[in-house]
All heavy atoms as TSV, in Angstrom:
chain	resi	resn	atom	element	x	y	z
A	1	MET	N	N	59.396	-10.698	-16.107
A	1	MET	CA	C	59.958	-11.017	-17.401
A	1	MET	C	C	60.095	-12.561	-17.377
A	1	MET	O	O	60.304	-13.281	-16.487
A	1	MET	CB	C	61.467	-10.391	-17.349
A	1	MET	CG	C	62.213	-10.672	-18.606
A	1	MET	SD	S	63.943	-10.034	-18.562
A	1	MET	CE	C	63.675	-8.556	-17.657
A	2	GLU	N	N	60.063	-13.065	-18.719
A	2	GLU	CA	C	60.195	-14.609	-18.885
A	2	GLU	C	C	61.327	-14.774	-19.784
A	2	GLU	O	O	61.531	-14.079	-20.750
A	2	GLU	CB	C	58.803	-15.009	-19.497
A	2	GLU	CG	C	58.743	-16.501	-19.347
A	2	GLU	CD	C	57.301	-16.934	-19.759
A	2	GLU	OE1	O	56.337	-16.134	-19.682
A	2	GLU	OE2	O	57.170	-18.188	-19.946
A	3	LYS	N	N	62.002	-15.839	-19.339
A	3	LYS	CA	C	63.202	-16.266	-20.086
A	3	LYS	C	C	63.217	-17.835	-20.365
A	3	LYS	O	O	62.734	-18.523	-19.604
A	3	LYS	CB	C	64.449	-15.846	-19.349
A	3	LYS	CG	C	64.661	-14.309	-19.246
A	3	LYS	CD	C	66.053	-13.993	-18.760
A	3	LYS	CE	C	66.138	-12.449	-18.677
A	3	LYS	NZ	N	66.873	-11.894	-19.792
A	4	LEU	N	N	63.857	-18.117	-21.516
A	4	LEU	CA	C	63.948	-19.512	-21.979
A	4	LEU	C	C	65.498	-19.772	-21.914
A	4	LEU	O	O	66.171	-19.177	-22.665
A	4	LEU	CB	C	63.317	-19.760	-23.241
A	4	LEU	CG	C	63.252	-21.293	-23.642
A	4	LEU	CD1	C	62.288	-22.102	-22.660
A	4	LEU	CD2	C	62.868	-21.364	-25.013
A	5	ILE	N	N	65.862	-20.763	-20.912
A	5	ILE	CA	C	67.248	-21.063	-20.797
A	5	ILE	C	C	67.497	-22.418	-21.485
A	5	ILE	O	O	66.913	-23.449	-21.200
A	5	ILE	CB	C	67.670	-21.180	-19.316
A	5	ILE	CG1	C	67.335	-19.863	-18.572
A	5	ILE	CG2	C	69.174	-21.481	-19.193
A	5	ILE	CD1	C	67.550	-20.125	-17.078
A	6	HIS	N	N	68.372	-22.434	-22.475
A	6	HIS	CA	C	68.737	-23.599	-23.331
A	6	HIS	C	C	69.946	-24.292	-22.485
A	6	HIS	O	O	70.907	-23.684	-22.247
A	6	HIS	CB	C	69.184	-23.209	-24.583
A	6	HIS	CG	C	68.013	-22.661	-25.382
A	6	HIS	ND1	N	67.034	-23.383	-26.051
A	6	HIS	CD2	C	67.767	-21.306	-25.610
A	6	HIS	CE1	C	66.159	-22.574	-26.649
A	6	HIS	NE2	N	66.601	-21.210	-26.343
A	7	ILE	N	N	69.765	-25.582	-21.990
A	7	ILE	CA	C	70.719	-26.221	-21.219
A	7	ILE	C	C	71.131	-27.553	-21.820
A	7	ILE	O	O	70.260	-28.309	-22.254
A	7	ILE	CB	C	70.038	-26.531	-19.778
A	7	ILE	CG1	C	69.537	-25.276	-19.197
A	7	ILE	CG2	C	71.096	-27.196	-18.836
A	7	ILE	CD1	C	68.583	-25.389	-18.098
A	8	GLU	N	N	72.482	-27.757	-21.829
A	8	GLU	CA	C	72.982	-28.993	-22.338
A	8	GLU	C	C	73.494	-29.893	-21.115
A	8	GLU	O	O	74.001	-29.426	-20.218
A	8	GLU	CB	C	74.339	-28.587	-23.173
A	8	GLU	CG	C	74.809	-29.657	-24.009
A	8	GLU	CD	C	75.964	-29.095	-24.850
A	8	GLU	OE1	O	75.704	-28.495	-25.948
A	8	GLU	OE2	O	77.130	-29.230	-24.393
A	9	GLY	N	N	73.262	-31.162	-21.243
A	9	GLY	CA	C	73.669	-32.113	-20.313
A	9	GLY	C	C	72.708	-32.574	-19.374
A	9	GLY	O	O	72.983	-33.537	-18.544
A	10	MET	N	N	71.408	-32.306	-19.574
A	10	MET	CA	C	70.301	-32.809	-18.768
A	10	MET	C	C	69.867	-34.288	-19.447
A	10	MET	O	O	69.559	-34.166	-20.542
A	10	MET	CB	C	69.137	-31.854	-18.613
A	10	MET	CG	C	69.510	-30.641	-17.823
A	10	MET	SD	S	68.007	-29.655	-17.446
A	10	MET	CE	C	67.291	-29.356	-19.073
A	11	HIS	N	N	69.955	-35.337	-18.658
A	11	HIS	CA	C	69.674	-36.697	-19.190
A	11	HIS	C	C	68.499	-37.302	-18.516
A	11	HIS	O	O	68.016	-38.376	-19.111
A	11	HIS	CB	C	70.903	-37.516	-19.242
A	11	HIS	CG	C	72.083	-36.970	-19.986
A	11	HIS	ND1	N	72.058	-36.787	-21.299
A	11	HIS	CD2	C	73.231	-36.394	-19.500
A	11	HIS	CE1	C	73.232	-36.262	-21.751
A	11	HIS	NE2	N	73.903	-36.035	-20.582
A	12	CYS	N	N	68.101	-36.787	-17.362
A	12	CYS	CA	C	67.083	-37.501	-16.632
A	12	CYS	C	C	66.280	-36.559	-15.659
A	12	CYS	O	O	66.579	-35.416	-15.588
A	12	CYS	CB	C	67.697	-38.589	-15.833
A	12	CYS	SG	S	68.691	-38.006	-14.441
A	13	GLY	N	N	65.297	-37.162	-15.032
A	13	GLY	CA	C	64.453	-36.261	-14.064
A	13	GLY	C	C	65.318	-35.754	-13.018
A	13	GLY	O	O	65.101	-34.608	-12.477
A	14	HIS	N	N	66.275	-36.452	-12.483
A	14	HIS	CA	C	67.154	-36.030	-11.483
A	14	HIS	C	C	67.885	-34.771	-11.917
A	14	HIS	O	O	68.131	-33.775	-11.229
A	14	HIS	CB	C	68.197	-37.023	-11.048
A	14	HIS	CG	C	69.126	-36.685	-9.910
A	14	HIS	ND1	N	70.392	-36.099	-10.164
A	14	HIS	CD2	C	68.920	-36.650	-8.571
A	14	HIS	CE1	C	70.981	-35.796	-9.000
A	14	HIS	NE2	N	70.067	-36.135	-8.064
A	15	CYS	N	N	68.394	-34.736	-13.176
A	15	CYS	CA	C	69.145	-33.605	-13.779
A	15	CYS	C	C	68.218	-32.342	-13.722
A	15	CYS	O	O	68.644	-31.279	-13.338
A	15	CYS	CB	C	69.548	-33.891	-15.151
A	15	CYS	SG	S	70.885	-35.068	-15.380
A	16	THR	N	N	66.991	-32.493	-14.301
A	16	THR	CA	C	66.062	-31.348	-14.269
A	16	THR	C	C	65.706	-30.981	-12.936
A	16	THR	O	O	65.566	-29.672	-12.714
A	16	THR	CB	C	64.796	-31.659	-15.115
A	16	THR	OG1	O	64.182	-32.771	-14.470
A	16	THR	CG2	C	65.130	-31.910	-16.557
A	17	GLY	N	N	65.578	-31.828	-11.998
A	17	GLY	CA	C	65.352	-31.461	-10.600
A	17	GLY	C	C	66.439	-30.627	-10.001
A	17	GLY	O	O	66.150	-29.640	-9.196
A	18	ALA	N	N	67.637	-31.025	-10.269
A	18	ALA	CA	C	68.835	-30.227	-9.762
A	18	ALA	C	C	68.811	-28.854	-10.271
A	18	ALA	O	O	68.994	-27.855	-9.520
A	18	ALA	CB	C	70.107	-31.000	-10.075
A	19	VAL	N	N	68.554	-28.721	-11.596
A	19	VAL	CA	C	68.481	-27.357	-12.235
A	19	VAL	C	C	67.394	-26.497	-11.639
A	19	VAL	O	O	67.506	-25.354	-11.191
A	19	VAL	CB	C	68.476	-27.559	-13.774
A	19	VAL	CG1	C	68.304	-26.058	-14.333
A	19	VAL	CG2	C	69.710	-28.083	-14.335
A	20	GLU	N	N	66.162	-27.133	-11.510
A	20	GLU	CA	C	64.971	-26.459	-11.020
A	20	GLU	C	C	65.269	-25.955	-9.606
A	20	GLU	O	O	64.881	-24.765	-9.237
A	20	GLU	CB	C	63.809	-27.357	-11.034
A	20	GLU	CG	C	62.509	-26.686	-10.623
A	20	GLU	CD	C	61.312	-27.557	-10.804
A	20	GLU	OE1	O	61.490	-28.736	-11.162
A	20	GLU	OE2	O	60.157	-27.069	-10.385
A	21	LYS	N	N	65.838	-26.831	-8.768
A	21	LYS	CA	C	66.223	-26.484	-7.340
A	21	LYS	C	C	67.102	-25.317	-7.291
A	21	LYS	O	O	66.881	-24.275	-6.505
A	21	LYS	CB	C	66.639	-27.735	-6.591
A	21	LYS	CG	C	66.958	-27.520	-5.211
A	21	LYS	CD	C	67.471	-28.697	-4.445
A	21	LYS	CE	C	67.632	-28.470	-2.981
A	21	LYS	NZ	N	68.179	-29.635	-2.338
A	22	ALA	N	N	68.130	-25.333	-8.135
A	22	ALA	CA	C	69.083	-24.309	-8.075
A	22	ALA	C	C	68.531	-23.000	-8.533
A	22	ALA	O	O	68.786	-21.881	-7.916
A	22	ALA	CB	C	70.304	-24.612	-9.041
A	23	LEU	N	N	67.710	-23.013	-9.662
A	23	LEU	CA	C	67.043	-21.717	-10.138
A	23	LEU	C	C	66.027	-21.191	-9.083
A	23	LEU	O	O	66.061	-19.980	-8.839
A	23	LEU	CB	C	66.407	-22.009	-11.423
A	23	LEU	CG	C	67.307	-22.208	-12.628
A	23	LEU	CD1	C	66.529	-22.650	-13.804
A	23	LEU	CD2	C	67.976	-20.781	-12.981
A	24	LYS	N	N	65.271	-21.991	-8.444
A	24	LYS	CA	C	64.354	-21.585	-7.555
A	24	LYS	C	C	64.890	-20.881	-6.271
A	24	LYS	O	O	64.341	-20.182	-5.562
A	24	LYS	CB	C	63.350	-22.737	-7.118
A	24	LYS	CG	C	62.308	-22.971	-8.156
A	24	LYS	CD	C	61.395	-24.088	-7.720
A	24	LYS	CE	C	60.224	-24.305	-8.696
A	24	LYS	NZ	N	59.199	-25.292	-8.285
A	25	ALA	N	N	66.200	-21.311	-5.961
A	25	ALA	CA	C	66.870	-20.849	-4.724
A	25	ALA	C	C	67.366	-19.330	-5.065
A	25	ALA	O	O	67.743	-18.672	-4.141
A	25	ALA	CB	C	68.040	-21.707	-4.365
A	26	LEU	N	N	67.380	-18.896	-6.268
A	26	LEU	CA	C	67.835	-17.674	-6.702
A	26	LEU	C	C	66.848	-16.543	-6.356
A	26	LEU	O	O	65.629	-16.612	-6.842
A	26	LEU	CB	C	68.235	-17.633	-8.139
A	26	LEU	CG	C	68.999	-16.433	-8.595
A	26	LEU	CD1	C	70.381	-16.312	-8.018
A	26	LEU	CD2	C	69.223	-16.647	-10.165
A	27	PRO	N	N	67.066	-15.494	-5.446
A	27	PRO	CA	C	66.150	-14.522	-5.261
A	27	PRO	C	C	65.773	-13.819	-6.518
A	27	PRO	O	O	66.512	-13.554	-7.383
A	27	PRO	CB	C	66.954	-13.493	-4.309
A	27	PRO	CG	C	68.010	-14.411	-3.775
A	27	PRO	CD	C	68.321	-15.347	-4.770
A	28	GLY	N	N	64.421	-13.656	-6.744
A	28	GLY	CA	C	63.828	-12.944	-7.832
A	28	GLY	C	C	63.370	-13.838	-8.873
A	28	GLY	O	O	62.639	-13.474	-9.957
A	29	VAL	N	N	63.529	-15.288	-8.632
A	29	VAL	CA	C	62.961	-16.216	-9.579
A	29	VAL	C	C	61.537	-16.573	-9.027
A	29	VAL	O	O	61.296	-16.990	-7.891
A	29	VAL	CB	C	63.739	-17.492	-9.615
A	29	VAL	CG1	C	63.000	-18.612	-10.445
A	29	VAL	CG2	C	65.035	-17.257	-10.317
A	30	GLU	N	N	60.489	-16.322	-9.867
A	30	GLU	CA	C	59.040	-16.406	-9.470
A	30	GLU	C	C	58.662	-17.932	-9.724
A	30	GLU	O	O	57.851	-18.539	-8.933
A	30	GLU	CB	C	58.229	-15.513	-10.115
A	30	GLU	CG	C	58.437	-14.060	-9.808
A	30	GLU	CD	C	57.733	-13.057	-10.755
A	30	GLU	OE1	O	56.709	-13.420	-11.317
A	30	GLU	OE2	O	58.249	-11.903	-10.789
A	31	SER	N	N	58.977	-18.499	-10.876
A	31	SER	CA	C	58.534	-19.868	-11.260
A	31	SER	C	C	59.574	-20.415	-12.312
A	31	SER	O	O	60.280	-19.737	-12.950
A	31	SER	CB	C	57.118	-19.807	-11.882
A	31	SER	OG	O	57.183	-19.129	-13.035
A	32	VAL	N	N	59.612	-21.781	-12.314
A	32	VAL	CA	C	60.501	-22.537	-13.144
A	32	VAL	C	C	59.688	-23.676	-13.738
A	32	VAL	O	O	59.048	-24.408	-13.120
A	32	VAL	CB	C	61.717	-23.125	-12.410
A	32	VAL	CG1	C	62.700	-23.856	-13.300
A	32	VAL	CG2	C	62.472	-21.954	-11.708
A	33	GLU	N	N	59.705	-23.781	-15.045
A	33	GLU	CA	C	59.194	-25.005	-15.836
A	33	GLU	C	C	60.224	-25.645	-16.614
A	33	GLU	O	O	60.909	-25.111	-17.510
A	33	GLU	CB	C	58.088	-24.492	-16.696
A	33	GLU	CG	C	56.828	-23.928	-16.065
A	33	GLU	CD	C	55.771	-23.593	-17.064
A	33	GLU	OE1	O	55.718	-24.087	-18.222
A	33	GLU	OE2	O	54.985	-22.641	-16.732
A	34	MET	N	N	60.609	-26.874	-16.238
A	34	MET	CA	C	61.641	-27.594	-16.851
A	34	MET	C	C	61.110	-28.542	-18.001
A	34	MET	O	O	59.999	-29.073	-17.854
A	34	MET	CB	C	62.333	-28.553	-15.849
A	34	MET	CG	C	62.969	-27.805	-14.709
A	34	MET	SD	S	64.203	-26.657	-15.127
A	34	MET	CE	C	65.376	-27.670	-16.003
A	35	SER	N	N	61.907	-28.742	-18.993
A	35	SER	CA	C	61.649	-29.529	-20.116
A	35	SER	C	C	62.769	-30.537	-20.497
A	35	SER	O	O	63.721	-29.860	-21.012
A	35	SER	CB	C	61.063	-28.859	-21.434
A	35	SER	OG	O	60.974	-29.729	-22.431
A	36	LEU	N	N	62.787	-31.647	-20.056
A	36	LEU	CA	C	63.844	-32.510	-20.357
A	36	LEU	C	C	63.910	-32.857	-21.827
A	36	LEU	O	O	65.107	-32.784	-22.411
A	36	LEU	CB	C	63.721	-33.880	-19.548
A	36	LEU	CG	C	64.746	-34.976	-19.698
A	36	LEU	CD1	C	66.247	-34.471	-19.322
A	36	LEU	CD2	C	64.445	-36.259	-19.111
A	37	LYS	N	N	62.881	-32.986	-22.490
A	37	LYS	CA	C	62.792	-33.360	-23.855
A	37	LYS	C	C	63.355	-32.132	-24.684
A	37	LYS	O	O	64.189	-32.305	-25.665
A	37	LYS	CB	C	61.413	-33.552	-24.380
A	37	LYS	CG	C	61.249	-33.843	-25.751
A	37	LYS	CD	C	59.717	-34.034	-26.190
A	37	LYS	CE	C	59.719	-34.385	-27.657
A	37	LYS	NZ	N	58.265	-34.570	-28.020
A	38	GLU	N	N	63.036	-30.933	-24.475
A	38	GLU	CA	C	63.533	-29.713	-25.134
A	38	GLU	C	C	64.940	-29.285	-24.627
A	38	GLU	O	O	65.618	-28.530	-25.255
A	38	GLU	CB	C	62.537	-28.631	-25.018
A	38	GLU	CG	C	61.169	-28.961	-25.650
A	38	GLU	CD	C	61.300	-29.177	-27.133
A	38	GLU	OE1	O	61.983	-28.543	-27.704
A	38	GLU	OE2	O	60.522	-30.005	-27.543
A	39	GLY	N	N	65.342	-29.702	-23.434
A	39	GLY	CA	C	66.519	-29.327	-22.772
A	39	GLY	C	C	66.569	-27.810	-22.382
A	39	GLY	O	O	67.462	-27.034	-22.579
A	40	THR	N	N	65.357	-27.332	-21.744
A	40	THR	CA	C	65.145	-26.076	-21.408
A	40	THR	C	C	64.620	-25.878	-20.093
A	40	THR	O	O	63.983	-26.724	-19.465
A	40	THR	CB	C	64.288	-25.252	-22.406
A	40	THR	OG1	O	62.909	-25.961	-22.366
A	40	THR	CG2	C	64.694	-25.316	-23.877
A	41	ALA	N	N	64.711	-24.669	-19.644
A	41	ALA	CA	C	64.125	-24.170	-18.328
A	41	ALA	C	C	63.357	-22.789	-18.745
A	41	ALA	O	O	64.055	-21.881	-19.151
A	41	ALA	CB	C	65.106	-23.949	-17.206
A	42	ARG	N	N	62.041	-22.699	-18.596
A	42	ARG	CA	C	61.356	-21.449	-18.634
A	42	ARG	C	C	61.108	-20.882	-17.328
A	42	ARG	O	O	60.591	-21.438	-16.526
A	42	ARG	CB	C	60.008	-21.817	-19.438
A	42	ARG	CG	C	59.197	-20.567	-19.681
A	42	ARG	CD	C	57.832	-20.912	-20.264
A	42	ARG	NE	N	57.873	-21.527	-21.598
A	42	ARG	CZ	C	57.751	-20.864	-22.677
A	42	ARG	NH1	N	57.536	-19.565	-22.734
A	42	ARG	NH2	N	57.879	-21.493	-23.856
A	43	VAL	N	N	61.718	-19.676	-17.183
A	43	VAL	CA	C	61.718	-19.024	-15.843
A	43	VAL	C	C	61.020	-17.761	-15.961
A	43	VAL	O	O	61.155	-16.960	-16.874
A	43	VAL	CB	C	63.089	-18.963	-15.261
A	43	VAL	CG1	C	63.655	-20.268	-14.973
A	43	VAL	CG2	C	64.010	-18.197	-16.177
A	44	LYS	N	N	60.291	-17.382	-14.942
A	44	LYS	CA	C	59.754	-16.096	-14.775
A	44	LYS	C	C	60.628	-15.378	-13.583
A	44	LYS	O	O	60.704	-15.904	-12.494
A	44	LYS	CB	C	58.203	-16.053	-14.334
A	44	LYS	CG	C	57.318	-16.586	-15.368
A	44	LYS	CD	C	55.910	-16.336	-14.863
A	44	LYS	CE	C	54.995	-16.795	-16.139
A	44	LYS	NZ	N	53.604	-16.722	-15.768
A	45	VAL	N	N	61.285	-14.291	-13.986
A	45	VAL	CA	C	62.188	-13.595	-13.139
A	45	VAL	C	C	61.962	-12.190	-13.021
A	45	VAL	O	O	61.362	-11.604	-13.866
A	45	VAL	CB	C	63.611	-13.947	-13.586
A	45	VAL	CG1	C	64.017	-15.372	-13.670
A	45	VAL	CG2	C	63.798	-13.267	-15.008
A	46	ALA	N	N	62.550	-11.581	-11.916
A	46	ALA	CA	C	62.489	-10.136	-11.642
A	46	ALA	C	C	63.437	-9.508	-12.758
A	46	ALA	O	O	64.328	-10.119	-13.163
A	46	ALA	CB	C	62.818	-9.841	-10.331
A	47	ASP	N	N	63.093	-8.263	-13.032
A	47	ASP	CA	C	63.946	-7.506	-14.031
A	47	ASP	C	C	65.364	-7.453	-13.651
A	47	ASP	O	O	66.259	-7.154	-14.299
A	47	ASP	CB	C	63.297	-6.204	-14.364
A	47	ASP	CG	C	62.002	-6.310	-15.080
A	47	ASP	OD1	O	61.784	-7.342	-15.626
A	47	ASP	OD2	O	61.279	-5.300	-15.155
A	48	THR	N	N	65.617	-7.568	-12.273
A	48	THR	CA	C	66.948	-7.308	-11.727
A	48	THR	C	C	67.864	-8.484	-11.979
A	48	THR	O	O	69.080	-8.312	-11.817
A	48	THR	CB	C	66.820	-7.064	-10.288
A	48	THR	OG1	O	66.107	-8.152	-9.643
A	48	THR	CG2	C	66.099	-5.751	-9.922
A	49	LEU	N	N	67.332	-9.564	-12.333
A	49	LEU	CA	C	68.252	-10.784	-12.564
A	49	LEU	C	C	68.724	-10.752	-14.063
A	49	LEU	O	O	67.966	-10.727	-14.952
A	49	LEU	CB	C	67.463	-12.065	-12.391
A	49	LEU	CG	C	67.208	-12.509	-10.933
A	49	LEU	CD1	C	66.402	-13.828	-10.906
A	49	LEU	CD2	C	68.606	-12.779	-10.337
A	50	SER	N	N	70.098	-10.789	-14.106
A	50	SER	CA	C	70.704	-10.784	-15.488
A	50	SER	C	C	70.870	-12.257	-15.956
A	50	SER	O	O	70.773	-13.288	-15.194
A	50	SER	CB	C	72.068	-10.191	-15.331
A	50	SER	OG	O	72.995	-11.056	-14.658
A	51	ASP	N	N	71.156	-12.312	-17.275
A	51	ASP	CA	C	71.392	-13.674	-17.919
A	51	ASP	C	C	72.553	-14.321	-17.312
A	51	ASP	O	O	72.728	-15.405	-17.167
A	51	ASP	CB	C	71.565	-13.398	-19.444
A	51	ASP	CG	C	70.245	-13.101	-20.084
A	51	ASP	OD1	O	69.269	-13.160	-19.466
A	51	ASP	OD2	O	70.323	-12.799	-21.351
A	52	VAL	N	N	73.618	-13.395	-16.934
A	52	VAL	CA	C	74.923	-13.993	-16.359
A	52	VAL	C	C	74.569	-14.572	-15.013
A	52	VAL	O	O	75.072	-15.726	-14.787
A	52	VAL	CB	C	75.849	-12.702	-16.154
A	52	VAL	CG1	C	77.031	-13.283	-15.386
A	52	VAL	CG2	C	76.265	-12.169	-17.548
A	53	MET	N	N	73.668	-14.020	-14.229
A	53	MET	CA	C	73.323	-14.655	-12.959
A	53	MET	C	C	72.625	-16.037	-13.111
A	53	MET	O	O	72.912	-17.006	-12.506
A	53	MET	CB	C	72.334	-13.755	-12.140
A	53	MET	CG	C	73.096	-12.567	-11.652
A	53	MET	SD	S	71.740	-11.572	-10.806
A	53	MET	CE	C	72.709	-10.079	-10.336
A	54	LEU	N	N	71.719	-16.003	-14.143
A	54	LEU	CA	C	70.985	-17.334	-14.377
A	54	LEU	C	C	71.878	-18.373	-14.918
A	54	LEU	O	O	71.816	-19.480	-14.506
A	54	LEU	CB	C	69.889	-17.030	-15.357
A	54	LEU	CG	C	68.772	-16.195	-14.935
A	54	LEU	CD1	C	67.833	-15.758	-15.988
A	54	LEU	CD2	C	67.808	-16.818	-13.801
A	55	SER	N	N	72.798	-17.995	-15.847
A	55	SER	CA	C	73.736	-18.871	-16.383
A	55	SER	C	C	74.646	-19.421	-15.309
A	55	SER	O	O	75.075	-20.609	-15.307
A	55	SER	CB	C	74.560	-18.158	-17.476
A	55	SER	OG	O	75.528	-19.049	-18.096
A	56	ALA	N	N	75.127	-18.515	-14.417
A	56	ALA	CA	C	76.029	-18.982	-13.336
A	56	ALA	C	C	75.432	-19.984	-12.466
A	56	ALA	O	O	76.073	-21.000	-11.929
A	56	ALA	CB	C	76.521	-17.784	-12.604
A	57	VAL	N	N	74.015	-19.934	-12.181
A	57	VAL	CA	C	73.447	-20.779	-11.288
A	57	VAL	C	C	73.328	-22.115	-11.939
A	57	VAL	O	O	73.494	-23.180	-11.344
A	57	VAL	CB	C	72.043	-20.309	-10.832
A	57	VAL	CG1	C	71.174	-21.291	-10.251
A	57	VAL	CG2	C	72.138	-19.086	-9.945
A	58	VAL	N	N	72.928	-22.222	-13.207
A	58	VAL	CA	C	72.845	-23.491	-13.941
A	58	VAL	C	C	74.240	-24.184	-14.102
A	58	VAL	O	O	74.322	-25.346	-13.927
A	58	VAL	CB	C	72.207	-23.214	-15.325
A	58	VAL	CG1	C	72.207	-24.534	-16.119
A	58	VAL	CG2	C	70.835	-22.681	-15.172
A	59	THR	N	N	75.295	-23.349	-14.476
A	59	THR	CA	C	76.598	-23.821	-14.562
A	59	THR	C	C	77.023	-24.422	-13.201
A	59	THR	O	O	77.697	-25.499	-13.109
A	59	THR	CB	C	77.610	-22.731	-14.963
A	59	THR	OG1	O	77.056	-22.253	-16.240
A	59	THR	CG2	C	78.967	-23.322	-15.096
A	60	GLY	N	N	76.689	-23.735	-12.089
A	60	GLY	CA	C	77.101	-24.237	-10.769
A	60	GLY	C	C	76.433	-25.445	-10.420
A	60	GLY	O	O	76.984	-26.261	-9.493
A	61	ALA	N	N	75.220	-25.860	-10.927
A	61	ALA	CA	C	74.660	-27.100	-10.819
A	61	ALA	C	C	75.267	-28.173	-11.572
A	61	ALA	O	O	74.819	-29.359	-11.540
A	61	ALA	CB	C	73.094	-27.016	-11.117
A	62	GLY	N	N	76.135	-27.913	-12.465
A	62	GLY	CA	C	76.848	-28.836	-13.238
A	62	GLY	C	C	76.476	-29.059	-14.682
A	62	GLY	O	O	76.695	-30.029	-15.409
A	63	PHE	N	N	75.723	-27.948	-15.275
A	63	PHE	CA	C	75.290	-28.095	-16.622
A	63	PHE	C	C	75.768	-26.959	-17.399
A	63	PHE	O	O	76.174	-25.847	-16.973
A	63	PHE	CB	C	73.704	-28.210	-16.675
A	63	PHE	CG	C	73.219	-29.287	-15.846
A	63	PHE	CD1	C	72.971	-29.220	-14.502
A	63	PHE	CD2	C	73.089	-30.607	-16.387
A	63	PHE	CE1	C	72.555	-30.377	-13.752
A	63	PHE	CE2	C	72.741	-31.737	-15.696
A	63	PHE	CZ	C	72.437	-31.575	-14.316
A	64	LYS	N	N	75.612	-26.939	-18.834
A	64	LYS	CA	C	76.022	-25.952	-19.621
A	64	LYS	C	C	74.993	-25.196	-20.263
A	64	LYS	O	O	74.023	-25.810	-20.873
A	64	LYS	CB	C	76.979	-26.613	-20.807
A	64	LYS	CG	C	77.476	-25.472	-21.725
A	64	LYS	CD	C	78.445	-26.186	-22.796
A	64	LYS	CE	C	78.927	-25.124	-23.803
A	64	LYS	NZ	N	79.675	-25.694	-24.790
A	65	VAL	N	N	74.920	-23.868	-20.139
A	65	VAL	CA	C	73.909	-23.019	-20.844
A	65	VAL	C	C	74.445	-22.736	-22.262
A	65	VAL	O	O	75.535	-22.155	-22.397
A	65	VAL	CB	C	73.662	-21.735	-19.899
A	65	VAL	CG1	C	72.909	-20.789	-20.712
A	65	VAL	CG2	C	73.156	-22.053	-18.553
A	66	THR	N	N	73.634	-22.999	-23.122
A	66	THR	CA	C	73.896	-22.757	-24.551
A	66	THR	C	C	73.253	-21.624	-25.147
A	66	THR	O	O	73.603	-21.106	-26.129
A	66	THR	CB	C	73.595	-23.934	-25.494
A	66	THR	OG1	O	72.216	-24.229	-25.329
A	66	THR	CG2	C	74.380	-25.209	-25.051
A	67	GLY	N	N	72.318	-20.984	-24.407
A	67	GLY	CA	C	71.703	-19.728	-24.795
A	67	GLY	C	C	70.517	-19.297	-23.870
A	67	GLY	O	O	69.992	-20.097	-23.091
A	68	ILE	N	N	70.176	-18.091	-23.813
A	68	ILE	CA	C	69.096	-17.614	-23.081
A	68	ILE	C	C	68.227	-16.567	-23.883
A	68	ILE	O	O	68.901	-15.599	-24.469
A	68	ILE	CB	C	69.546	-16.882	-21.817
A	68	ILE	CG1	C	70.392	-17.849	-20.869
A	68	ILE	CG2	C	68.389	-16.279	-20.930
A	68	ILE	CD1	C	70.906	-17.212	-19.667
A	69	ASP	N	N	67.007	-16.925	-24.120
A	69	ASP	CA	C	66.017	-16.108	-24.851
A	69	ASP	C	C	65.134	-15.385	-23.982
A	69	ASP	O	O	64.649	-15.889	-23.029
A	69	ASP	CB	C	65.243	-16.957	-25.831
A	69	ASP	CG	C	66.129	-17.698	-26.797
A	69	ASP	OD1	O	67.176	-17.285	-27.290
A	69	ASP	OD2	O	65.752	-18.884	-27.087
A	70	THR	N	N	65.008	-14.016	-24.183
A	70	THR	CA	C	63.922	-13.340	-23.483
A	70	THR	C	C	62.604	-13.433	-24.270
A	70	THR	O	O	62.575	-13.234	-25.548
A	70	THR	CB	C	64.340	-11.789	-23.480
A	70	THR	OG1	O	65.538	-11.745	-22.717
A	70	THR	CG2	C	63.182	-10.943	-22.584
A	71	LEU	N	N	61.502	-13.905	-23.584
A	71	LEU	CA	C	60.264	-14.078	-24.188
A	71	LEU	C	C	59.375	-13.019	-24.023
A	71	LEU	O	O	59.412	-12.233	-23.168
A	71	LEU	CB	C	59.679	-15.460	-23.696
A	71	LEU	CG	C	60.531	-16.659	-23.804
A	71	LEU	CD1	C	59.942	-17.866	-23.109
A	71	LEU	CD2	C	60.904	-17.032	-25.222
């Protein structure tokens, strides 16, 4: 399954790197593509991962999730 996470508060490459690292550490995440310009993370995840889990990981890294779309 592919999801697009909309993230508020990323201002630089370090920010996107922190979010990417946090998401990749979550079991069930297959790949992560970050976009600083769009303020998003496109992730391929196992069906067992919920939006709540993804949101919690991003929030734990210090950023705000404003929405998650299933693609």
